[in-house]
N, C-alpha and C positions, 0 to 999 in steps of 0.2 A: 739151565729149570727146574725147580722146586719139582720132589714127585710124592710130595704132602700133600693129598687131598682136603683142602682147604675148604671148596663151595663146590655142592655137585647142582648144575643147572638143569631142567628140565621144562623143555617146551611141552606149554597144555594149549590145548585149542576144544576142549571136551569132549574132539570124543574119546570110541574103545577105544583105539588106541591108546594116545594121547596119556589116559586114564593110566593103561598100563604101565607105560613110562616113568609118569608118576607116582607108580608103584614101588617102581623096581629105584628110585633115585633116592626113596626115603630110605630104603632098606640098605644103599650104597653109603649116603648119607649120614644117618646110624651106625653102619659100620664100621667109618674115618672120621666120628667124630665131626663133622662137618657141616657149613649149614648147607641149609634147602633153599633152592633157588627155584621157587617154580616161575615162570614165566609164560605171559599168554600177551601174542603178537598180535595185534587186530585191524583191521582196516574196517572204512565208510560202508557204508550199503551200496555205495557205487563203487568200489574196487577201488584196486591197488594203481591199476595206472589213471582211473579221475583223478584219488587223491596225490597223484604226483606231477598234471596239469591243475589243477584247484582244489588244493587244502582245505577243508574244513575251518569254518569260522572258526573265534576261537572258544563264544556255545557251545556251535555241536562238537569241536573236542574234545573240553568239559564233559559234556551227556558219555561218549563216547568211551572215554577212560572211565568214567565212574560203568556205566553198563560193561565194557571189561576186567576190569576187578571184581565186580559182582560173580559176571562169567568164571573167573579163575580159582574163587570160593566157595564155589558149590559145586567145580573140578575135586576142587583139596577134600572137600565133603563128601563126595561120593566117594574118590579114592580113597581116601582116608580117615573118612572120620571126623573134617575136618582139619584147622592146621595144627598139624600135629605139636604135643605140649613136647617132647620126649626129646627135641631136634630143633637145632638156632631155625628159623625156617623166615626167609626175607619176599614175600609175594611181589610179584611186581608185573607192570606192565609196559604196551613197548605198540609204538604204529610204526606199523609203514611195513613194507616184505620181511612175511616171515622167516626166509633163511638165514639173511646177512643180518638182519638180527638177532637172529639165535646166535650166530658166528659173533659177537662182537660183544654179548655178552657174558658170554664166555673166556671172555682175552683177557683173565689175568690169572698171575701164576696160582698155579695152587686151584684151574678146574678143570672141571670133569661135565665135558656137556653129555643130557643121557634124551632123544627121540623117539618115538613110538617109531613102528617099520608104518607107516600110515596105510598103506594097505588099497589106493586109487588104484585104479584101472588104466590101461598103457595110456587110454584118451588123453584122461587128468595131464601127470606128470607129460604125454608130450606140449600140453597145452599149458600150465603150470611149471611142472620141473618137480623135480623131487624135492623131499627136505633133506630131507632123512643125507641123500646121495651130495648135496648140497655143505649140505656141515662134513661130512667125511672127509669130503676136497681142500672145505678153505678154514676145517681150525687148527689153530698151534694145538691145541691140547686134545685129551683123549674122549673120544667118541663110541658112547655106547649108543648101539641100535637094538630097543625092542624090539619083539619081535611081537605078533598081534599072540593072541590068551589061546591056546591053544596049538600053535604054532608047534 
């Protein structure tokens, strides 16, 4: 395994926790002269379970992807003042369950995955699981979990 950091992959969903993770990921990308890869994973308004049974038609899928990309760029604007000019940046979106897709997105040699510590309550973790815990258990690359601001 190569120890050189080539890409810093960061999960972004627009929440305050993910914006803190995005800021930290940008710092790490600058520090290592690596590519910053913000990833926004989305599903349709019907939810993950319905999406697996009845995936959206191609037109709806394109609309969902465009809306997700706009949310990703907006998140970069809120966290970083826009897509950073001082570091290579490769924003991307993915459709499906967040945790497995973040693990998949950070599967190359030289990747580091950065995720926010979601800050959801016990009921949410019970019903949906914890993205950060899933990534820690399943990622082959180093994972950095960024705590909420002020913690």
